[in-house]
C-alpha positions in Angstrom: -33.0 20.5 50.2 -33.0 21.5 54.0 -32.8 19.0 56.6 -35.0 19.3 60.0 -33.5 17.5 63.0 -35.8 16.0 65.9 -36.4 18.5 68.7 -36.0 17.1 72.3 -39.3 17.9 74.1 -39.1 18.2 77.8 -40.4 15.0 79.1 -39.4 12.7 76.4 -36.8 10.2 77.4 -33.3 11.2 76.1 -32.5 7.6 74.6 -35.6 7.9 72.4 -34.4 11.3 71.3 -30.9 10.0 70.5 -32.5 7.2 68.7 -34.5 9.8 66.4 -31.5 11.8 65.9 -29.5 8.7 64.7 -32.2 7.9 62.3 -32.3 11.5 60.8 -28.6 11.3 60.3 -28.8 8.0 58.5 -31.5 9.6 55.9 -29.3 12.4 55.5 -26.1 10.4 54.5 -28.5 8.3 52.1 -29.6 11.6 50.5 -26.0 12.7 50.1 -24.9 9.6 48.5 -27.6 9.2 46.0 -29.7 12.3 45.3 -32.3 10.9 42.7 -33.3 14.7 42.0 -34.8 14.8 38.6 -34.1 18.3 38.4 -30.5 18.2 39.4 -29.9 15.3 36.8 -31.7 17.2 34.1 -29.4 20.3 34.6 -26.2 18.2 34.4 -27.5 16.4 31.2 -28.3 19.8 29.7 -25.1 21.0 30.2 -23.3 17.8 28.9 -25.4 18.1 25.6 -24.8 21.8 25.4 -21.3 21.4 25.7 -21.0 18.9 22.8 -23.3 21.0 20.4 -22.1 24.4 21.3 -25.4 25.7 22.6 -25.7 26.3 26.4 -28.8 28.6 26.3 -30.7 26.0 28.3 -28.4 26.1 31.1 -27.9 28.3 33.9 -24.4 29.3 35.2 -23.0 31.0 38.2 -19.3 31.5 39.1 -18.0 30.2 42.3 -19.0 33.4 44.1 -22.4 32.9 43.2 -22.5 35.6 40.3 -24.6 34.7 37.4 -22.4 34.0 33.9 -24.1 34.2 30.8 -24.3 31.0 28.6 -22.6 32.7 25.7 -19.6 33.4 27.6 -19.4 29.8 28.9 -19.3 28.6 25.4 -16.9 31.0 24.2 -14.6 29.9 27.2 -14.8 26.1 26.4 -13.9 26.6 22.9 -10.9 28.8 24.0 -9.9 26.4 26.7 -10.2 23.4 24.2 -7.6 25.1 21.8 -6.5 22.4 19.5 -9.3 20.0 20.4 -12.2 22.4 19.9 -12.9 20.8 16.6 -13.5 17.5 18.0 -16.0 17.5 21.0 -15.4 15.0 23.7 -17.8 12.2 24.7 -19.4 13.0 28.0 -21.3 11.0 30.4 -22.6 11.3 34.0 -20.6 8.9 36.3 -23.0 7.9 39.1 -25.2 10.0 41.3 -24.8 13.5 42.8 -23.7 14.2 46.2 -25.9 16.8 47.8 -25.3 18.9 50.9 -28.2 21.5 51.3 -28.2 23.7 48.1 -24.8 22.5 46.8 -24.2 19.3 44.7 -21.3 17.6 42.9 -21.5 15.1 40.0 -18.5 13.3 38.3 -18.5 13.4 34.7 -16.5 10.9 32.3 -14.7 13.1 29.5 -13.3 11.3 26.8 -11.4 12.8 23.8 -10.6 11.0 20.5 -7.3 12.3 19.4 -5.9 12.3 16.1 -4.1 9.1 15.3 -6.4 6.8 17.2 -5.1 7.9 20.9 -7.9 8.1 23.4 -7.6 10.4 26.3 -10.2 9.9 29.3 -10.6 11.3 32.5 -13.1 12.2 35.1 -13.9 15.6 36.6 -16.5 16.9 39.1 -19.1 19.2 38.2 -20.6 21.6 40.8 -24.1 23.0 40.9 -25.8 25.4 43.2 -29.6 25.3 43.5 -31.4 28.7 43.3 -33.7 28.8 46.4 -36.2 30.9 44.4 -37.2 28.5 41.6 -35.4 25.2 42.7 -33.3 25.2 39.5 -29.9 23.9 39.7 -27.3 26.0 37.9 -23.7 24.7 36.9 -21.0 26.6 38.8 -18.7 27.4 35.8 -14.7 27.5 36.1 -12.2 26.2 33.8 -11.3 23.3 36.0 -14.8 21.7 34.9 -12.7 20.8 31.7 -9.4 20.1 33.4 -8.1 20.4 36.8 -5.1 22.4 35.7 -6.6 24.9 33.4 -7.0 28.3 34.2 -8.7 31.4 32.5 -6.8 32.3 29.2 -5.2 28.6 29.0 -5.6 26.3 26.2 -5.1 22.8 25.3 -2.5 22.1 22.4 -1.8 18.9 20.6 1.9 17.8 19.8 2.3 14.9 17.4 5.2 12.6 17.2 5.9 10.6 14.2 6.4 6.7 14.7 9.5 5.1 13.1 8.2 3.8 9.6 9.4 -0.1 9.5 10.9 -1.2 6.1 9.9 -3.8 3.4 12.3 -6.7 3.9 13.6 -9.4 1.4 13.4 -13.1 1.5 16.7 -13.0 3.7 14.9 -10.7 6.2 17.0 -7.8 5.6 15.6 -4.3 4.7 15.0 -3.6 1.1 14.3 0.1 1.7 16.6 1.8 4.2 18.1 5.3 4.6 20.4 6.1 1.7 22.3 9.4 0.7 20.8 11.7 -1.6 21.4 15.2 -2.8 18.7 18.0 -3.3 19.7 20.1 -6.1 18.3 23.7 -6.1 19.0 27.0 -7.5 19.0 30.5 -5.5 17.4 32.9 -7.7 19.5 35.9 -6.9 22.7 34.4 -7.9 21.6 33.4 -11.4 23.3 35.5 -14.1 21.8 33.7 -17.2 18.7 31.6 -16.5 18.4 30.4 -20.1 22.2 29.0 -20.1 21.7 27.5 -16.7 18.5 25.6 -17.7 20.4 24.1 -20.9 23.3 23.2 -18.9 21.4 21.4 -15.9 19.2 19.8 -18.7 22.3 18.3 -20.5 23.7 17.1 -17.2 20.6 15.5 -16.3 20.4 13.5 -19.4 24.0 12.3 -18.9 23.1 10.2 -16.0 23.1 6.4 -16.4 20.9 4.5 -16.0 18.6 7.5 -17.3 16.9 9.6 -14.7 13.1 8.2 -14.8 10.9 10.0 -15.3 13.3 12.7 -17.0 13.7 15.9 -15.1 11.3 18.7 -16.5 12.9 21.8 -16.5 10.3 23.8 -18.7 8.9 25.5 -15.6 12.2 26.6 -13.8 12.6 29.9 -15.3 9.1 30.9 -14.1 9.6 29.7 -10.9 13.1 31.5 -10.3 11.1 34.6 -11.4 8.5 34.2 -8.7 10.6 33.2 -5.8 12.6 35.4 -3.4 16.3 36.1 -4.4 17.4 34.2 -1.4 15.1 31.3 -1.8 16.1 27.5 -2.6 14.2 26.5 -5.6 14.4 22.8 -5.6 15.2 21.3 -9.2 15.3 17.5 -8.4 16.6 15.2 -5.6 19.3 12.6 -6.9 20.8 9.6 -5.1 24.3 10.0 -4.3 25.8 7.9 -6.9 23.7 9.7 -9.7 24.7 13.1 -8.4 28.4 12.0 -8.4 28.2 11.3 -12.0 27.5 15.0 -12.8 28.9 17.0 -9.8 31.7 18.4 -11.8 29.2 19.7 -14.3 26.8 21.4 -12.2 28.7 22.3 -8.9 30.1 25.5 -10.0 27.0 26.7 -12.0 26.0 30.4 -10.9 23.2 30.0 -8.3 23.3 26.0 -7.8 22.9 25.0 -4.4 23.1 21.3 -3.0 21.7 19.9 0.3 22.9 16.3 1.4 20.4 14.3 3.2 19.1 10.7 3.6 15.7 9.1 2.3 14.4 5.9 2.6 15.0 4.2 -0.6 15.6 0.8 -2.3 18.8 -0.4 -3.7 18.4 1.2 -7.0 16.3 3.6 -8.6 14.3 0.8 -10.5 14.4 -1.8 -8.0 11.0 -3.5 -8.0 9.6 0.0 -8.1 6.0 -0.6 -9.2 5.6 -3.7 -6.9 7.0 -1.9 -3.7 5.6 1.4 -4.3 7.0 4.7 -2.9 7.2 6.5 0.3 6.7 10.3 0.0 5.6 13.2 2.2 1.9 13.4 2.7 0.3 14.8 -0.4 -2.9 17.2 -0.3 -5.2 14.3 -1.3 -3.9 12.2 1.4 -4.5 15.1 4.0 -7.9 15.7 2.6 -9.2 12.2 2.4 -7.7 11.3 6.1 -7.3 14.2 8.3 -7.3 12.1 11.2 -4.7 9.8 10.2 -2.2 11.9 8.4 -0.4 15.4 9.3 1.7 17.5 7.1 5.1 16.3 6.9 4.1 12.4 7.7 5.6 9.9 5.3 2.8 8.0 3.4 3.2 4.8 1.3 1.8 5.2 -2.2 1.0 2.4 -4.6 2.4 -1.0 -4.3 3.3 -2.8 -1.1 4.0 0.4 0.5 0.5 1.7 0.0 -1.3 -1.5 0.6 0.6 -2.1 4.0 0.8 1.6 5.1 -0.9 1.2 8.3 1.2 -1.6 9.2 4.5 0.0 8.2 4.1 3.5 9.7 2.8 2.7 12.9 1.0 5.0 15.4 2.1 8.4 15.9 2.4 9.7 19.6 0.2 12.2 21.0 0.8 14.7 23.6 -1.8 17.1 25.2 -0.2 20.2 26.7 -1.6 23.2 28.6 -0.3 26.4 27.4 -0.7 29.6 29.3 0.1 33.3 28.1 3.1 35.1 29.1 3.5 38.7 30.2 5.4 39.2 27.0 2.4 38.1 24.8 3.5 34.7 23.9 2.7 31.2 25.7 4.3 28.6 27.5 3.8 25.0 28.3 3.1 24.6 31.9 2.3 20.7 31.8 1.5 17.8 29.8 -2.0 16.8 30.5 -1.7 13.4 28.6 1.0 11.4 26.7 0.9 8.6 24.3 4.2 7.4 23.1 4.5 6.5 19.2 4.4 3.0 18.3 6.9 1.9 15.9 5.7 0.4 12.5 5.9 -3.2 11.8 7.9 -4.7 8.7 6.8 -6.4 5.8 8.6 -9.5 4.7 8.7 -10.4 1.2 10.2 -13.3 -0.7 12.3 -11.0 -3.0 15.9 -11.8 -3.6 18.1 -8.7 -4.1 20.5 -10.3 -6.7 17.7 -11.8 -8.8 15.8 -8.4 -8.6 18.8 -6.5 -9.7 19.5 -9.0 -12.5 16.0 -8.5 -13.6 15.9 -4.8 -13.5 19.2 -4.8 -15.5 17.9 -7.1 -18.1 15.0 -4.6 -18.9 16.8 -1.4 -18.2 17.5 -0.7 -22.1 14.0 -1.9 -23.0 11.9 1.1 -23.9 8.8 -0.7 -24.7 6.3 -1.7 -21.8 7.8 -4.6 -20.5 8.1 -7.2 -17.5 10.1 -10.1 -16.0 9.1 -12.4 -13.1 11.3 -14.8 -11.5 9.8 -17.8 -9.2 11.8 -20.3 -7.2 10.6 -23.7 -8.1 11.1 -25.3 -4.9 8.9 -23.5 -2.8 7.1 -20.9 -5.2 8.8 -17.7 -3.8 8.6 -14.7 -6.2 12.3 -13.5 -6.4 11.8 -10.8 -8.7 9.0 -8.8 -10.1 10.6 -6.2 -12.6 9.0 -3.8 -15.0 10.8 -2.0 -17.6 11.0 1.8 -17.8 8.2 1.9 -20.5 5.8 0.7 -17.8 5.6 3.9 -16.2 5.0 2.6 -12.6 2.4 0.0 -13.7 3.2 -3.5 -12.3 2.6 -5.3 -15.5 4.7 -8.2 -14.0 1.5 -9.1 -11.9 -1.6 -7.2 -13.5 -1.0 -7.4 -17.3 -3.9 -9.1 -19.1 -2.6 -9.9 -22.7 -2.5 -13.0 -24.7 0.2 -15.4 -24.1 0.8 -16.4 -27.8 2.9 -19.3 -28.4 4.0 -19.7 -24.7 0.8 -21.2 -24.4 1.6 -24.3 -26.3 3.3 -25.4 -23.2 -0.2 -25.8 -21.7 -1.8 -27.0 -24.9 1.1 -29.7 -25.2 0.5 -31.0 -21.6 -3.2 -31.4 -22.4 -2.5 -33.4 -25.6 0.0 -35.5 -23.6 -2.6 -35.8 -20.8 -5.1 -37.1 -23.2 -2.7 -39.5 -25.2 -3.5 -37.6 -28.2 0.3 -37.6 -29.0 3.7 -38.3 -27.6 6.9 -36.2 -28.5 7.5 -38.8 -31.0 4.1 -38.6 -32.8 4.3 -37.5 -36.4 2.4 -34.3 -36.8 2.1 -32.4 -40.1 3.2 -28.6 -40.1 2.0 -26.9 -43.4 2.5 -23.3 -44.1 -1.3 -22.5 -43.6 -4.2 -24.5 -42.2 -7.9 -23.4 -42.5 -10.7 -23.9 -39.7 -14.2 -23.0 -40.7 -12.9 -20.6 -43.3 -10.4 -18.9 -41.1 -6.9 -19.4 -42.2 -4.0 -19.8 -39.4 -0.3 -19.6 -40.4 3.2 -20.1 -39.2 5.5 -17.1 -38.4 7.3 -15.9 -41.5 5.2 -18.7 -43.4 7.7 -21.4 -42.5 6.9 -25.1 -43.1 8.3 -28.1 -41.5 6.1 -30.8 -43.2 5.7 -34.0 -41.5 7.9 -34.1 -38.4 7.8 -35.3 -34.8 5.6 -33.3 -32.2 8.8 -32.5 -30.4 10.1 -30.6 -33.5 6.6 -28.9 -33.9 6.9 -27.6 -30.2 10.6 -26.7 -30.5 10.0 -24.9 -33.9 6.6 -23.3 -32.6 4.5 -24.6 -35.5 1.2 -22.9 -35.3 -0.7 -25.0 -37.9 0.5 -28.4 -36.1 -1.5 -27.2 -32.9 -4.4 -25.8 -34.7 -4.8 -29.4 -36.3 -4.7 -30.9 -32.9 -6.8 -28.5 -31.0 -10.1 -30.5 -31.6 -8.5 -33.2 -29.5 -8.5 -31.1 -26.5 -12.3 -30.6 -26.7 -14.1 -27.3 -25.8 -13.0 -27.0 -22.2 -9.9 -29.2 -22.2 -7.5 -26.3 -22.6 -9.0 -24.6 -19.7 -9.0 -27.8 -17.6 -5.3 -28.1 -18.2 -4.6 -24.5 -17.4 -6.1 -24.9 -14.0 -3.9 -27.7 -13.1 -1.2 -25.0 -13.5 -3.1 -22.6 -11.5 -4.4 -20.4 -14.2 -7.7 -18.7 -13.3 -7.1 -19.5 -9.7 -8.1 -17.5 -6.6 -4.4 -16.5 -5.5 -3.7 -14.6 -2.2 -0.1 -13.5 -2.1 -0.3 -10.1 -0.5 -0.6 -8.1 -3.7 -2.9 -7.7 -6.7 -2.5 -10.3 -9.4 -4.3 -11.6 -12.6 -4.1 -15.2 -12.6 -5.6 -15.5 -16.2 -8.5 -16.3 -18.3 -8.6 -19.3 -20.5 -10.7 -19.7 -23.6 -13.5 -22.3 -23.0 -16.5 -23.4 -25.0 -15.7 -21.5 -28.2 -16.5 -22.5 -31.7 -13.8 -24.4 -33.7 -12.0 -21.3 -34.9 -11.8 -20.1 -31.1 -10.5 -23.4 -30.1 -7.8 -23.3 -32.8 -6.5 -19.9 -31.7 -6.7 -20.8 -28.1 -4.4 -23.7 -28.6 -1.6 -21.2 -29.8 -2.3 -18.7 -27.1 -4.6 -16.3 -29.1 -8.2 -15.6 -29.0 -9.8 -14.8 -25.8 -7.2 -16.2 -23.7 -5.2 -13.7 -21.7 -2.5 -14.1 -18.9 -0.1 -12.1 -16.7 3.6 -12.6 -16.5 3.3 -14.0 -12.8 0.6 -16.5 -13.7 2.9 -17.9 -16.7 5.9 -18.2 -14.4 3.8 -19.9 -12.0 2.6 -22.3 -14.6 6.2 -22.8 -15.9 7.3 -23.4 -12.3 4.6 -26.1 -12.0 6.0 -27.8 -14.9 9.3 -28.0 -13.8 8.2 -29.0 -10.2 5.7 -31.5 -11.3 2.8 -29.8 -9.2 1.3 -26.4 -8.9 1.9 -24.3 -6.0 0.6 -20.8 -5.6 3.5 -18.2 -6.0 4.6 -16.6 -2.6 5.2 -12.9 -2.3 4.5 -11.5 1.1 5.6 -13.7 4.0 4.8 -11.7 7.1 1.9 -10.9 7.5 1.0 -14.3 6.1 -1.8 -13.9 3.4 -5.1 -15.0 4.9 -6.3 -17.3 2.1 -3.6 -18.7 -0.2 -4.7 -21.2 -2.8 -4.2 -24.7 -2.0 -1.5 -26.7 -4.0 -2.6 -28.7 -6.9 -2.4 -32.4 -7.4 0.6 -34.1 -8.8 0.8 -33.6 -12.7 1.1 -36.9 -14.8 4.8 -37.9 -14.5 4.8 -39.2 -18.1 3.2 -36.1 -19.6 5.5 -33.7 -17.6 8.6 -35.6 -18.5 7.7 -35.5 -22.2 7.1 -31.8 -21.9 10.3 -31.0 -20.2 12.0 -32.8 -23.0 10.5 -30.7 -25.6 11.0 -27.3 -23.7 14.8 -28.2 -23.5 14.7 -28.9 -27.3 13.4 -25.2 -27.8 16.7 -24.2 -26.5 19.1 -26.7 -28.1 17.5 -26.9 -31.5 14.5 -24.4 -31.7 13.4 -20.9 -31.5 15.4 -20.2 -28.2 18.7 -21.5 -29.5 20.4 -18.2 -28.4 20.3 -19.4 -24.8 22.1 -22.7 -25.5 25.3 -21.1 -24.3 24.1 -19.3 -21.3 26.4 -20.6 -18.4 24.8 -22.0 -15.1 23.1 -25.0 -16.3 20.4 -26.3 -19.1 17.7 -23.9 -19.9 14.2 -24.8 -20.6 11.7 -22.8 -22.2 9.2 -21.6 -25.0 9.2 -18.7 -27.1 5.8 -16.9 -27.8 4.6 -14.3 -30.2 1.0 -13.1 -29.5 -1.1 -11.0 -32.0 -3.1 -8.6 -29.9 -5.5 -7.2 -32.6 -6.4 -7.9 -36.3 -3.0 -6.8 -37.6 -0.8 -9.8 -37.8 2.2 -7.3 -37.8 1.2 -6.3 -34.3 2.4 -8.8 -32.0 3.8 -9.0 -28.2 6.8 -11.1 -27.5 7.1 -13.7 -24.8 9.7 -16.1 -23.3 8.9 -18.6 -20.4 11.2 -21.2 -19.0 13.4 -22.0 -16.1 17.0 -22.8 -15.2 18.0 -24.7 -12.0 15.6 -23.9 -9.4 14.4 -20.4 -10.9 11.4 -20.3 -13.5 10.7 -17.1 -15.3 8.6 -15.4 -17.6 9.4 -12.3 -19.8 6.9 -10.1 -21.6 7.4 -7.2 -24.1 4.3 -5.2 -25.3 4.5 -4.8 -29.1 7.9 -6.5 -29.0 7.4 -8.2 -32.4 9.6 -11.4 -32.6 10.2 -13.0 -29.5 13.8 -14.1 -30.7 14.6 -10.5 -31.4 13.2 -9.1 -28.0 12.3 -11.4 -25.4 15.0 -13.9 -25.7 17.8 -11.3 -25.5 16.3 -10.1 -22.3 16.4 -13.7 -20.8 19.9 -14.0 -21.8 20.8 -10.8 -20.1 18.9 -11.9 -17.0 20.5 -15.2 -16.8 23.9 -14.0 -17.5 23.7 -11.5 -14.7 22.6 -14.1 -12.3 24.8 -17.1 -12.5 
């Protein structure tokens, strides 16, 4: 608003006139520093609100010369200048009071952009306004520099994204499990194929010859149609093979008409099956990834799917770098970068360290390689609870049965039942317990595998030979909750936190006599996972339960506390009996395995009302390594689970 200065009337002392002038100047300075004009503040706020909503109809605009500018033109130019940022409006805030000089004012505005990938770009810009003398309305002086000081008409802001180096999953020695490894992308160029049917047949035969078999098998059923639809010079990808697999069949496919090959490197585990279900995979961002997290992923990003790669994806992938550039049109019709307005460097991912041991995992994977049924093998180091291997057979189809299966344990649970009976003093290893062919409980008949009969023998023999009827007879001495209580001393049903999903078991409790009898031999409503049983077996070998450990860094927030020491006399007796399983019982096939004495317990578990439908189990330990093997619908444990254990132990001296 206009300022009036004191007039020096004749006769007024000059000192008084100068004093009045000084006071007037001070007042003017105060007005410049802090306007307080509600109309001015209202105009600025309306501009900022309209900028964010895309509707500036309530705001008046002029250009730097004072000519009026339609609000619609300003809206369109803000959108054009914003470029790649147009879809994400910034946060806008007045910063302090305006500076006013006559009919011109300047106010500062804080502009903050939330950029993809989590970066924040914040800066401050002045907004100038001119007051219309006719109606006292403040109008915004529009120019591209309002948005950014280096913008000119026709420019646009563009985003450039730089992916961060993805960190690896480490083994127990701190070495990367997943590292860049050579692969070969096998493809076909349609224009060079002379006989599609013959080509498909020969490729199919070659892929089926790879050992170990490619899982899942390469499906070529749609290849003829894809070749027909593609450009003659296109590279139609068929499959990507590890270099060692490609070399097996190179001579069979390299000279086939139309075949093309591209050598690359991908982040891969040591072998195709290496702890695959536990680790998960790393792939390029898929459509559902981009749809679910458009602010996190961009096309071409590497994303963890499933397992540890999926669970710890944010940690492993780090944060991408983001650059905001100003692009300007060129006379030739293109654009060029004139400057970088903002840059945030990528932040490398952080590794996830596990307890896995490469040699043990390879041995476990190899032991299951030929097993077509769904199967799992878990190995745990007894001394500290470290999970050394978590293997799932080819039939598991990517499911981590080793940790999450919920299946009856069968006679391997006699390890738990026997410990409970020994703790209660109901038996000793030498107590004579009858083992008839069958035993009835409340009208339900329980029998032994293949209807064998031992007669009256020491309890240790009943255990070694896995006599169901002997344990059924002893079940009442455990009481309705005794079996569950013993199971909990071995970690079953606990709240574990080891950095991955795990089922810790559910033990039958409070059931009728028939349920108690079934539970004593690992049937009924009792269900467990291989890891839960491996942890329980390690507790017997150790003399105390400790939660298995898998992810070491970042350390899980709430691991379960270690249990109290088990009764020394009971554990000693149970260990003796588990050794006898191998020396004189159902696990005799393991008696000559090198590397020290093997302790264990076989298990055959019915899973429905058909007694011929059974899962196969084996739990045990050798040296400092406890393990559990499960084969779904494996039938007799001696025919399926025990051979897997033997292959595992022989591969891991």
